[in-house]
N, C-alpha and C positions, 0 to 999 in steps of 0.2 A: 394209548390213552384209555383209561378205564371209564366205566359209566359214571362213577362218582364225580369225576372231574367235569362231566357234562351236565351236572345238575346246578340249579340256581335256587338258593334259599333267601328269600326276601321277606322281611317282616314289615307288612304294610299296616298303616293306621287308618281307621275309618275317618273319612273326611279328606284324605289326600286324593289328588287327581293324578292318574297315571296314564302316560302314553307309552304303549309297548310297540317297539319297532323290530321288524325282521329285515335282515339284509341277506337275501338268499343267493343272488348272483349279481349284485350291484343295484344301485338306485338309478333309475332312468332320469334324464333331465326333464322329460315331459311330466313325470310324477312330481318333481320338485316345483316345476313351473305351475302345475295345477294347484298345488298347496299354496304357493305364493299368491296366486290369483284369489283363492278363497280368503286368505288373510287380508288382501287389499280390499275385497268387498266388505269385510267386517270393519276394517279401518274407516272406509268411506261412510258406512252406516253410523259408526260412532261419531265421526266428525259432523255428520248431518243430524245428530241426536235422534236417530231412528232406532230406538231401543226395542221396539216390539219384535217378537219372535227371535231375539237373541238368546242363546242358551249357553251353558258352561262349555259345551263342545266348541261353539263358535268363539268364545272368549278365551278359553284356556287350552282346551284339547288340541285344536289345530296348531296353535303356537308351539306347544310342547312336542307334538308329533313332527312338525316341520323341522324343528331344531334337531330332533333326534335323527331324522332321515338325512338332514344336511350334514351332520357329523359323519354318518356312514358314507355319504357321497364324497366328502372331502378326504376321508381316509382311503377310499377306493382310488381317488385321483392321485394321492401321494404314493400308494402302492404301485400304481401303474407307472408313474414317473421313476420310482426307485427300481422297478423291474427292468425298464428300458436301460437305465444306467448300469445295472448289474448284469445285463445280458441273460435274464431269466424270463420265463413265462410264468405269470402269477394268476391264480384263479381264486376268487372269493368262495369260501365255504360258508354254509349257513351260519349266520351270526344273529345275535339278538341283544336287546337291552331295553332300558326304560328311562324316561325322563319324567319327573314328577314334582309336584309341590310337596314340601315336607311339613309335617306337623310335629310339634313338641308339646307333650303333655306333662304337667306337673301334678303330682298326687299329694293328697293330704290324708294320712291314715288309710292308704289304699284306695281312696276314692279320687277320681279325676277332679281337679279343682280349676285349673286354667289350661287353655289351649292357645298356642301361638303358632304362627307360620313364619319361621325364621328364614326361609329361602327355598331354593330349588335343589333337586338332587338328580344327577345323571349317573346311571350305573349300567355300563356295558358288560353284561354277564359273559358274553362269548363273542369273540371277534377273531376269526380264523381265515387264513389264506394258505394256499398250497403254492409252492414254487418249484420249478424244474429248470435247471440251467440249459440253455440252448445247445451248449456243446457237451452236456452231460458231466460237467465238472462240479462235483459236490461242494467244493470250496466256494464257488460263486453263490450257491444256495445259502451257505452259512453266512457269507458276507451280506447277502440280501436281507 
């Protein structure tokens, strides 16, 4: 793999909110649980109309970040199950991606005229695992 394939080119727009996630050797359940607890605290504060000291990170950032890490966690669980079935040993390699709000700008004679937020965008720029067959059969690695 050359260095060019390990780069990521993302064109971001001012006003978007981005959560960048790294999955270096798997996402621990305790990390997911702590993020879930943070989201529950924000939810309780919103339900009780306690809006003071809430910021964008509380309202948007934690939700985007937890969603991104949850995706990596589910992917790791699927890889582990597939590895057991295929009789291979699988290891997570450093991976990364982002989950963000997306902004759409319409221009009028080169000047931004309106901005809308049509949705969310998830982009996993790099997701790698290594696998080695337990009996050194390369065909099992290919099947995996």
